[in-house]
MIRODO-810180 format. One line per 8 residues: their letters; for each residue x, y, z of N, C-alpha, C. Coordinates in pm, 1 decimal, decimal comma. Last residue first. Example, Ala and Ser with C-alpha at 12.3 -4.5 7.8 and 13.67 -1.06 7.14 Angstrom:
residues 2
sa) 1285,0/-225,0/708,0/1367,0/-106,0/714,0/1290,0/3,0/787,0; 1319,0/-569,0/780,0/1230,0/-450,0/780,0/1320,0/-330,0/780,0
END
This chain:
residues 142
xxxxxxxx) 7201,5/8278,1/9353,0/7151,4/8212,1/9400,0/7050,5/8111,6/9310,6; 7529,4/8424,1/9212,4/7377,9/8449,6/9224,9/7292,2/8300,0/9278,6; 7754,1/8374,4/9156,1/7746,0/8363,2/9301,0/7595,9/8378,7/9328,5; 7787,1/8426,4/8883,2/7814,2/8280,0/8966,4/7782,9/8260,5/9103,8; 7788,8/8691,6/8885,3/7659,0/8611,8/8804,2/7691,3/8458,6/8866,4; 7992,9/8775,2/8984,1/7886,1/8820,9/9019,4/7745,5/8724,3/8973,5; 8210,7/8690,3/8828,4/8168,8/8644,8/8954,3/8042,0/8673,9/9001,6; 8139,9/8868,7/8613,3/8103,1/8677,3/8567,3/8118,0/8629,1/8735,2
xxxxxxxx) 8211,1/9097,7/8665,4/8084,1/9090,2/8630,1/8030,9/8915,1/8631,4; 8457,7/9078,6/8754,8/8377,1/9088,7/8864,6/8225,0/9045,0/8806,7; 8709,4/8805,3/8658,8/8594,1/8947,6/8615,2/8493,4/8958,7/8707,3; 8842,2/8612,6/8758,3/8838,1/8720,3/8854,3/8756,3/8836,3/8785,6; 8813,7/8246,1/8809,3/8766,3/8367,6/8708,9/8787,6/8458,3/8792,5; 9126,7/8040,1/8839,0/8980,5/8089,5/8876,9/8943,4/8234,3/8786,9; 9243,5/7819,8/8549,9/9251,4/7910,8/8670,4/9122,3/7956,5/8718,9; 9271,8/7657,4/8352,1/9217,3/7579,6/8506,5/9248,7/7682,0/8587,6
xxxxxxxx) 9275,1/7743,2/8075,8/9419,5/7725,0/8167,7/9414,4/7676,9/8286,4; 8995,0/7767,6/8030,6/9086,6/7682,5/7957,1/9232,4/7630,7/8020,6; 8874,2/7925,1/8188,5/8887,8/7804,7/8240,6/8964,0/7730,4/8133,6; 9047,5/8154,9/8132,2/9064,6/8102,5/8226,6/9027,9/7961,2/8273,6; 8961,8/8183,7/7853,0/9135,4/8178,1/7912,0/9119,4/8135,9/8030,7; 8703,2/8238,4/7885,8/8728,4/8164,7/7802,6/8889,4/8069,9/7837,4; 8734,9/8465,3/8037,0/8621,1/8391,7/8070,5/8697,7/8248,4/8020,8; 8851,4/8653,2/7853,4/8900,1/8627,0/7981,2/8849,7/8519,0/8046,7
xxxxxxxx) 8666,9/8617,6/7638,0/8791,2/8593,3/7624,1/8869,6/8547,8/7758,4; 8449,8/8789,2/7779,1/8414,0/8656,8/7671,8/8585,9/8595,2/7689,9; 8555,7/9045,4/7813,2/8537,9/8942,3/7894,9/8541,6/8809,7/7863,5; 8654,2/9107,5/7531,7/8717,0/9099,0/7664,6/8708,3/9017,9/7754,5; 8366,6/9140,5/7407,1/8486,0/9065,8/7381,4/8594,8/9026,2/7472,4; 8285,3/9339,1/7588,2/8248,0/9216,9/7594,4/8341,6/9118,6/7541,5; 8437,3/9557,3/7523,6/8461,8/9511,9/7650,6/8388,3/9371,5/7666,3; 8630,3/9556,0/7273,7/8524,2/9570,7/7304,2/8528,9/9499,0/7446,0
xxxxxxxx) 8938,3/9599,3/7160,4/8852,2/9691,5/7169,1/8701,3/9694,4/7232,2; 9207,5/9406,2/7249,5/9079,1/9420,1/7212,1/8958,3/9542,1/7270,6; 9515,8/9303,2/7278,9/9446,6/9397,7/7271,5/9286,9/9382,6/7178,6; 9647,5/9035,8/7441,5/9578,1/9085,2/7332,0/9488,5/9167,1/7317,5; 9986,7/8951,1/7624,3/9834,8/9007,8/7597,0/9784,1/9022,0/7474,3; 10147,1/8758,6/7843,7/10112,0/8794,5/7753,0/9995,9/8838,6/7709,0; 10406,2/8826,4/8110,3/10252,0/8814,0/8061,0/10251,6/8812,0/7926,5; 10555,8/8776,2/8394,3/10568,4/8816,9/8281,6/10406,3/8825,7/8244,4
xxxxxxxx) 10689,8/8941,7/8715,7/10591,0/8868,7/8654,3/10569,4/8878,7/8526,5; 11042,1/8897,3/8813,9/10918,6/8992,8/8812,5/10797,9/8911,1/8688,6; 11113,8/8626,7/9037,8/11110,8/8704,7/8929,5/11004,1/8793,2/8908,4; 11102,2/8684,8/9425,0/11073,4/8610,6/9304,5/11094,6/8690,3/9147,1; 11395,3/8640,3/9642,3/11286,6/8735,6/9560,0/11245,9/8663,4/9431,7; 11608,6/8532,6/9718,2/11473,7/8463,6/9724,5/11384,6/8542,6/9682,6; 11829,6/8659,8/9682,0/11836,4/8541,8/9597,4/11700,0/8469,3/9637,0; 11872,4/8999,8/9621,3/11812,2/8929,9/9686,7/11785,7/8757,1/9629,5
xxxxxxxx) 12169,3/9198,2/9606,1/12077,7/9070,5/9529,3/12024,1/9006,3/9638,5; 12161,3/9509,0/9733,2/12217,3/9408,7/9706,8/12099,5/9300,3/9651,0; 12088,0/9833,3/9511,1/12037,7/9739,3/9607,1/12107,1/9597,4/9618,2; 12351,0/10065,3/9440,0/12243,3/9914,5/9406,1/12183,8/9857,2/9467,2; 12334,3/10332,8/9608,2/12381,5/10253,2/9535,9/12275,1/10157,7/9497,8; 12459,3/10596,7/9857,8/12353,3/10571,2/9749,0/12409,0/10467,4/9659,9; 12556,0/10613,5/10168,3/12599,3/10578,4/10050,7/12501,8/10563,9/9964,4; 12630,3/10884,4/10430,3/12508,8/10825,5/10346,9/12585,5/10756,6/10205,1
xxxxxxxx) 12831,5/10873,1/10691,6/12815,6/10930,8/10553,9/12707,0/10834,3/10497,5; 12856,3/11025,5/11033,4/12845,6/10906,5/10940,1/12792,3/10983,2/10806,9; 13137,7/11220,9/11181,6/13020,2/11209,9/11106,0/12981,2/11111,1/11003,4; 13368,6/11039,8/11361,6/13323,4/11145,9/11279,4/13179,5/11140,3/11237,0; 13496,5/10805,5/11456,8/13394,4/10900,1/11569,8/13327,9/10986,7/11488,0; 13668,4/10653,4/11296,4/13732,1/10800,2/11393,4/13598,3/10868,6/11472,9; 13574,7/10520,3/11162,8/13611,4/10434,9/11224,9/13659,2/10566,7/11353,6; 13222,1/10662,9/11060,5/13350,5/10651,4/11045,1/13417,7/10571,9/11168,9
xxxxxxxx) 12932,8/10447,4/10930,8/13013,6/10523,2/11041,4/13137,3/10515,9/11013,8; 12737,3/10481,4/10648,1/12864,2/10454,1/10715,9/12893,0/10505,7/10852,1; 12377,3/10365,7/10561,7/12489,7/10446,3/10630,5/12592,5/10401,6/10695,2; 12242,9/10365,6/10233,8/12321,7/10291,7/10362,4/12390,7/10382,5/10437,2; 11998,9/10302,6/10001,0/12075,4/10420,3/10081,5/12154,2/10321,9/10207,4; 11953,8/10204,5/9688,5/11957,7/10155,1/9828,7/12052,2/10274,4/9886,4; 11738,9/10205,6/9366,6/11829,7/10247,8/9477,0/11827,9/10178,2/9608,1; 11509,8/10058,5/9287,3/11617,5/10054,9/9168,6/11797,2/10098,0/9249,0
xxxxxxxx) 11277,4/9851,6/9341,8/11370,8/9960,7/9406,0/11463,1/9987,1/9328,5; 11033,2/9710,4/9156,9/11180,7/9705,3/9177,5/11233,9/9832,7/9257,3; 10780,5/9528,1/9074,4/10817,9/9659,1/9137,8/10935,1/9639,7/9190,7; 10686,0/9284,7/9017,2/10758,2/9342,5/8913,9/10802,6/9477,5/8965,2; 10551,2/9164,4/9241,5/10676,7/9121,7/9166,0/10753,0/9177,1/9099,6; 10295,0/9310,6/9171,4/10380,9/9322,2/9293,4/10529,3/9281,2/9256,8; 10118,6/9211,9/8998,7/10215,3/9300,1/8933,9/10319,1/9343,5/9085,9; 9903,2/9089,3/9182,1/9958,3/9026,0/9052,8/10109,9/9102,8/9005,8
xxxxxxxx) 9818,3/9290,3/9332,7/9916,0/9150,2/9410,2/9996,5/9111,0/9284,7; 9623,5/9403,3/9206,0/9758,1/9474,1/9225,5/9844,9/9407,8/9283,5; 9400,4/9229,1/8975,3/9452,0/9233,9/9124,7/9587,7/9316,1/9130,4; 9255,4/9435,4/8739,7/9355,2/9342,8/8775,3/9421,7/9337,7/8902,4; 9027,1/9558,6/8640,7/8993,1/9467,1/8777,3/9115,0/9382,8/8758,2; 8992,5/9717,9/8442,4/9088,9/9803,4/8568,0/9065,1/9668,3/8679,2; 9261,0/9474,3/8249,6/9185,3/9614,1/8333,4/9033,8/9667,2/8316,7; 9198,0/9145,6/8290,7/9184,9/9282,9/8192,2/9156,7/9406,0/8300,9
xxxxxxxx) 9315,1/8831,6/8333,2/9252,0/8951,2/8371,4/9286,2/9052,2/8264,4; 9418,1/8519,1/8447,3/9435,3/8567,2/8366,9/9334,0/8717,5/8402,1; 9744,1/8366,4/8631,4/9613,8/8461,5/8638,5/9604,7/8518,8/8497,9; 9929,9/8172,2/8659,0/9875,6/8209,5/8727,4/9758,3/8299,2/8747,5; 10130,0/7974,6/8434,3/10005,9/8066,7/8397,6/9974,6/8094,5/8556,7; 10471,2/7941,6/8452,7/10326,6/7906,4/8460,5/10226,2/7993,7/8486,7; 10719,6/8068,8/8443,3/10676,1/7990,4/8313,2/10556,4/7929,4/8337,4; 10708,5/8222,7/8652,4/10819,1/8108,4/8683,1/10745,3/8028,7/8569,8
xxxxxxxx) 10442,2/8320,2/8633,4/10528,0/8324,5/8758,5/10605,6/8194,4/8738,0; 10201,0/8491,6/8411,5/10302,4/8398,6/8434,0/10381,7/8423,4/8544,9; 9886,9/8605,4/8268,6/9984,1/8610,6/8362,7/10085,4/8502,3/8404,1; 9731,2/8716,9/8031,5/9763,7/8580,1/8112,9/9908,7/8605,3/8175,1; 9501,5/8985,7/7945,6/9625,2/8941,4/8007,2/9643,9/8822,0/8079,9; 9345,6/9201,2/7737,3/9322,1/9052,2/7824,4/9462,2/8991,4/7846,2; 9329,6/9536,9/7715,9/9361,9/9393,2/7655,7/9331,1/9302,0/7722,5; 9365,1/9819,4/7723,1/9232,5/9761,2/7670,3/9266,6/9593,0/7613,8
xxxxxxxx) 9576,5/9878,8/7835,1/9476,0/9918,3/7943,0/9342,2/9812,3/7872,4; 9898,2/9793,7/7795,4/9814,7/9836,2/7723,6/9622,3/9796,6/7813,9; 10106,1/9746,1/7969,7/10134,3/9845,6/7864,4/10013,3/9858,6/7793,8; 10117,8/9787,5/8336,7/10043,0/9677,1/8213,0/10062,6/9779,3/8110,8; 10348,9/9792,5/8588,7/10277,1/9871,4/8490,8/10215,4/9734,3/8352,7; 10580,6/9721,8/8749,7/10459,1/9707,5/8795,6/10356,0/9785,8/8687,2; 10853,4/9745,9/8585,5/10804,5/9881,1/8661,9/10621,7/9860,2/8723,6; 10773,4/9522,6/8352,6/10861,7/9602,6/8461,3/10781,2/9716,8/8514,0
xxxxxxxx) 10672,0/9186,2/8280,4/10641,0/9344,4/8309,6/10717,4/9408,8/8404,5; 10850,9/9002,7/8022,7/10833,7/9059,7/8144,0/10738,8/9183,8/8171,8; 10641,6/8810,9/7789,5/10717,4/8904,2/7792,5/10713,6/8982,6/7950,1; 10564,6/8605,7/7518,6/10583,0/8611,8/7661,6/10661,9/8717,4/7685,4; 10398,4/8676,5/7226,3/10533,5/8647,2/7304,4/10531,0/8661,2/7432,0; 10080,8/8532,5/7118,3/10151,4/8627,1/7167,0/10306,0/8575,0/7228,9; 9959,1/8319,5/7131,0/10070,2/8302,0/7031,7/10177,6/8393,4/7065,7; 9752,9/8311,0/7321,8/9853,2/8247,7/7353,7/9980,0/8232,9/7266,0
xxxxxxxx) 9597,3/8501,2/7158,4/9639,6/8528,2/7300,1/9755,2/8475,0/7327,5; 9547,7/8345,1/6947,5/9587,7/8471,2/6900,3/9686,5/8538,6/7034,7; 9351,8/8131,3/7069,2/9486,4/8124,0/7014,9/9544,9/8229,4/6955,2; 9165,9/8320,1/7141,4/9255,5/8226,9/7227,4/9377,0/8208,8/7190,2; 9052,9/8393,6/6928,5/9090,5/8503,4/6990,7/9182,2/8426,1/7101,3; 8947,2/8142,5/6818,7/9020,2/8204,8/6771,0/9122,1/8326,4/6852,3; 8712,5/8113,9/7049,3/8838,7/8005,0/7040,8/9002,2/8089,1/6955,5; 8568,9/8335,7/6998,7/8674,3/8332,1/7097,6/8752,4/8238,5/7076,2
xxxxxxxx) 8399,5/8328,5/6764,3/8534,9/8401,2/6763,9/8613,7/8347,1/6865,6; 8163,0/8227,9/6846,9/8234,3/8193,0/6767,3/8378,2/8229,3/6767,0; 8061,5/8430,5/7052,0/8098,3/8333,1/7072,0/8219,7/8234,8/7006,8; 8019,3/8630,9/6820,1/8087,3/8639,4/6929,6/8155,1/8547,0/6995,2; 7790,1/8519,6/6715,2/7929,5/8532,4/6606,9/8025,8/8553,3/6719,8; 7644,4/8475,2/6904,3/7669,0/8373,8/6834,6/7782,8/8408,5/6776,8; 7555,1/8762,0/6930,7/7592,8/8660,2/7041,6/7682,6/8556,9/6993,2; 7445,8/8806,4/6678,2/7559,7/8898,4/6693,8/7633,4/8814,8/6837,7
xxxxxx) 7217,7/8617,8/6696,8/7321,5/8596,1/6586,6/7452,1/8657,7/6600,1; 7066,0/8736,7/6882,9/7131,6/8632,1/6913,5/7242,3/8589,4/6819,9; 7043,6/9023,3/6730,3/7085,8/9008,1/6898,1/7144,1/8868,5/6938,3; 6867,0/8958,1/6543,2/7045,5/9012,3/6519,3/7096,2/8980,0/6645,2; 6626,6/8864,0/6573,3/6708,4/8764,7/6536,4/6866,7/8824,6/6534,9; 6503,5/9106,6/6615,6/6492,7/9028,8/6722,2/6616,9/8926,7/6701,6
END
């Protein structure tokens, strides 16, 4: 009976160190709206500000939307003499109002419980809302 609380206490005691390791990781842009590691806890940044903490599979799709880029644009060009129009394929025009791709730092963890605890700890430490479905369900219980 004493091994379960001890294991739980050891897990909890390790979380601050895991958080320090997570925050020491480099901040990298996420391209193509993909997560590089499905077994990691992520801290997402928009313009150098942390905006979300999550781990797959429950990372909200909207978080990755700014990282999705269309690499080609099609344009129809009508000829001045009234002939058949031509289609031109090329780079899309720059949009100055578009947000920069989302950036993230992440730490791979092999255990689901450790990922959940680190996600909760990181969200609380950074002042962000909690997104893990298990934690949200527990918080909404009466």
